[in-house]
ZAROKE-940897 format. One line per field, with one value per residue (C-alpha): residue number from 0; x, y, z. Coordinates in steps of 0.05 Angstrom, whole numbers, plus 5000, padded with zeros to 4 digits. Each point is the difference from the previous one (the first is absolute). Layout:
pos <- c(NUM,...) $
u <- c(X,...) $
v <- c(Y,...) $
w <- c(Z,...) $
// end
This chain:
pos <- c(0,1,2,3,4,5,6,7,8,9,10,11,12,13,14,15,16,17,18,19,20,21,22,23,24,25,26,27,28,29,30,31,32,33,34,35,36,37,38,39,40,41,42,43,44,45,46,47,48,49,50,51,52,53,54,55,56,57,58,59,60,61,62,63,64,65,66,67,68,69,70,71,72,73,74,75,76,77,78,79,80,81,82,83,84,85,86,87,88,89,90,91,92,93,94,95,96,97,98,99,100,101,102,103,104,105,106,107,108,109,110,111,112,113,114,115,116,117,118,119,120,121,122,123,124,125,126,127,128,129,130,131,132,133,134,135,136,137,138,139,140,141,142,143,144,145,146,147,148,149,150,151,152,153,154,155,156,157,158,159,160,161,162,163,164,165,166,167,168,169,170,171,172,173,174,175,176,177,178,179,180,181,182,183,184,185,186,187,188,189,190,191,192,193,194,195,196,197,198,199,200,201,202,203,204,205,206,207,208,209,210,211,212,213,214,215,216,217,218,219,220,221,222,223,224,225,226,227,228,229,230,231,232,233,234,235,236,237,238,239,240,241,242,243,244,245,246,247,248,249,250,251,252,253,254,255,256,257,258,259,260,261,262,263,264,265,266,267,268,269,270,271,272,273,274,275,276,277,278,279,280,281,282,283,284,285,286,287,288,289,290,291,292,293,294,295,296,297,298,299,300,301,302,303,304,305,306,307,308,309,310,311,312,313,314,315,316,317,318,319,320,321,322,323,324,325,326,327,328,329) $
u <- c(4602,4980,5055,4979,5050,4997,5008,4964,5029,4960,5005,4945,4949,4932,4970,5040,5029,5070,5063,5075,5040,5051,5055,4981,4987,5071,5033,5049,4954,4939,5041,5020,4928,4979,5054,4985,4926,5010,4950,4984,4992,4983,4935,4971,4941,5044,5053,4948,4969,5068,5020,4936,5007,5070,4980,4941,5044,5053,4948,4962,5065,5017,4999,4990,4964,4932,4976,5029,4978,5013,5017,4978,5042,4970,5035,5024,4948,5006,4979,4930,4994,5003,5044,5066,5014,5066,5029,4968,5047,4963,4926,4961,4925,4955,4948,5053,5018,4928,4980,5059,4984,4927,5022,5047,4967,5037,5068,4996,4976,4996,5047,4980,5042,4974,5044,4968,5019,4946,4938,4953,5042,4944,4950,5049,5014,4926,4990,5058,4980,4930,5033,5040,5066,5037,5054,5027,5072,5039,5071,5009,5071,4977,4928,5024,4962,5018,4964,5005,4961,4939,4957,4996,4968,4929,5026,5034,4939,4958,5051,4995,4924,4999,5054,5044,5075,5049,5063,5054,5069,5056,5072,5034,4965,5044,4952,4960,5021,4995,4973,5021,5034,4978,4931,5028,5012,4956,4994,4953,4952,4984,4945,4958,5017,4974,4935,4991,5022,5031,5067,5047,5070,5031,5068,5005,5013,5069,5035,5023,5072,5040,5027,4973,4931,4977,4929,5017,4984,4938,4974,5009,4965,4941,4988,5003,4954,4948,4963,4974,5070,5028,5057,5007,5063,4999,5066,5041,5046,5024,5073,4980,4950,5020,5035,4931,4980,5059,4980,4929,5029,5021,4930,4950,4953,4990,4982,4925,5002,5034,4959,5023,5017,5048,4999,4990,5026,5065,5049,5007,5074,5028,5061,4973,5003,5073,5035,4935,4962,5025,5029,4940,4951,5041,5001,4924,4991,5046,4963,4934,4987,4929,5006,4942,5028,5071,4978,4960,5059,5051,4957,4985,5073,5025,4950,4961,4927,4943,4926,4955,4962,4931,5022,4990,4929,4980,5029,4951,4987,5047,4978,5035,5015,5062,5050,5059,4968,4948,4973,4985,4961,4927) $
v <- c(2187,4981,4981,5031,4962,4923,4958,4936,4948,4942,4947,4987,4955,4993,5069,5041,5042,4997,4985,4998,4987,4943,5052,5039,4940,4976,5067,5005,5046,4955,4938,5032,5016,4929,4973,5051,4983,4926,5002,4935,5031,4932,5006,5069,4996,4979,5052,5055,4979,4994,5070,5030,4959,5024,5072,4992,4967,5054,5056,4970,4993,5074,5044,5065,4983,4967,5008,5002,5027,4940,5019,4974,5012,5012,4981,5034,5024,5014,5062,4972,4994,4924,4958,4982,4932,4994,5062,4985,4963,5009,5006,5001,5004,5051,4948,4957,5060,5020,4930,4990,5067,4978,4934,5035,5067,5010,4991,5025,5060,4991,5041,4987,5015,5032,5018,5064,4976,4946,5020,4983,5035,5044,4943,4955,5055,5008,4925,4993,5059,4971,4935,5036,5023,5051,5022,4988,4977,5012,4984,5041,4975,4929,5011,5040,5066,5073,5028,5071,4981,5047,4944,4972,5063,4971,4941,5047,5043,4939,4980,5069,4998,4932,5023,4940,5011,4983,4964,5005,4969,5051,4992,4941,4933,4938,4945,4996,5006,5073,5033,5072,5024,5071,4979,5004,5075,5032,5063,4960,4996,5073,4984,4958,5049,5058,4961,4995,4928,4982,4972,4956,4997,4934,4992,5072,5024,4967,4991,4929,5006,5000,5069,5042,5027,5033,5014,5030,5071,4976,4969,5066,5038,4952,5003,5075,5008,4946,4985,4936,4972,4947,4950,4933,4976,4930,4968,5058,4955,4965,5015,5036,5045,5016,5065,5029,4974,5037,5064,4995,5004,5071,5022,4992,5046,4943,4948,5014,4980,4933,4936,4936,4943,4942,4974,4930,4949,5039,4995,5057,5016,5030,5030,5071,5000,4984,5057,5039,4969,4976,4931,4977,5022,4970,4933,5004,5012,4942,4954,5020,4951,5021,5043,5046,5013,5009,5053,5035,5001,5023,5059,5016,4997,5039,5055,4993,5016,4967,4990,4941,4989,5015,5073,5016,4973,5059,5054,5055,5011,5044,5061,5031,5072,5026,4976,5013,4965,4956,4964,5016,4965,5022) $
w <- c(3163,4929,4950,4934,4956,5004,4938,4983,4953,4972,4946,4950,5034,4967,4988,5049,4943,5030,4961,5008,4936,5000,4987,5062,5042,4987,5010,5059,5041,4992,5013,5066,5018,4982,5047,5055,5001,4983,4944,4963,4930,4971,5037,4985,5048,5059,4982,4997,5066,5034,4979,5029,5064,5010,4990,5049,5052,4998,5000,5059,5040,4990,5061,4961,4935,5000,4928,4930,4933,4954,4929,4933,4938,4931,4936,4935,4951,4926,4963,4993,5076,5000,5045,4967,5029,4964,5036,5067,5047,5066,5013,5065,4985,5033,5018,5033,5045,5012,5020,5048,5033,5007,5030,5051,5015,5066,4966,4928,4960,4923,4957,4928,4939,4936,4942,4972,4930,5004,4961,5058,5053,5027,5000,5037,5050,5015,5005,5049,5043,5006,5023,5054,4969,5043,4951,4929,4991,4936,4978,4937,4986,4990,4980,4940,5006,5011,5062,4970,4937,4996,4971,5071,5029,4999,5041,5050,5006,5017,5052,5032,4999,5034,5050,4985,5010,4944,5025,4947,4996,4998,4979,4966,4999,5010,5023,4935,4927,4981,4937,5012,5064,4986,5025,5070,4998,5054,4958,4956,5059,4995,4949,5049,5056,4959,4991,5075,5010,5066,4977,5041,4970,5020,5032,5024,4928,5003,4934,5016,4977,5064,5023,4942,5018,4937,5025,5068,4980,4962,5065,5037,4944,4994,5075,4999,4940,5010,5065,4966,4991,5046,5000,5032,5036,4970,4980,5027,5040,4937,4983,4935,5034,5072,4981,4991,5069,5031,4964,5026,5071,4985,4979,5058,4961,4950,5051,4999,4926,5012,5005,5031,4953,4993,4928,5028,4983,4992,5058,5050,5010,5064,4964,5001,5077,5005,5036,5002,5059,5068,5009,5040,4948,4944,5038,5008,4925,4982,5048,4968,4943,4985,4938,5018,5071,4975,4950,5055,5049,4948,4982,5072,5024,4940,5015,4935,5014,4962,4999,4989,4936,5028,5010,4926,5003,5044,4956,4977,4927,4959,4963,4939,5017,4964,4949,5045,5060,4966,5060,5071,5054,4993) $
// end
């Protein structure tokens, strides 16, 4: 099994083009992660190495997951397509991810990040694909762009031509400072979908605000309309998202469109299983401390089907055939 949603975090060290702002580094969530991973932030090189070693160790101990797509994160860009350092709080450089994946080919696949607002977006896409990138990750809420903006269509068309999936955050964003939460609306992903891009909506299209699942019907509609639409199951055990996980149980017809993911380094909670799986299975889940394995077992015992990331690499091309049903497997 391949986990398609694993985050890297790194401090600026030489030319790695990674950055965490002091404001973010001292936020409650990042303080927790620093404590959880025992990261010596006063020594950036050691902290970066320790984070990667911890990820590798947990991944290699997993019984069910043997590889992860590690994700870069691009910054905020101004209207001229230049990086706006003042508005960028978190940056994980594409070369940092590409080099790590090259150093650990049995463990990692590179997931680069390209804000389509940047003026060299297509050139960067082509460069990264040539270097081995397997998907492009975006977080519109914090990267300050509207995925539905038609000016990004050339970028989406190139993604489709290169057969590179687009993994986009959906719902509210809490971990990073946000610019516009409307960027997490999955309806905005119709623009790249109409251009033939294989789109992966993160977090099962959950809204991220506890019991209110605003995008539930949107998820059903996007699956029905677009054969090139998928969703990952990352972070769906979190308290603010697990209502969508429970809804997915009721729709086995969606399970072929779900891809395995964890949203590492986030915790995997066993709360969704309370009263819904047998005592023995619940005890097994609680005893399982490996996050990759716990996510796998929770999904399995709740009856939520899913596929591994490599499945979407074998999909046929899509052909435009009719405005009402714009894509079908060719």
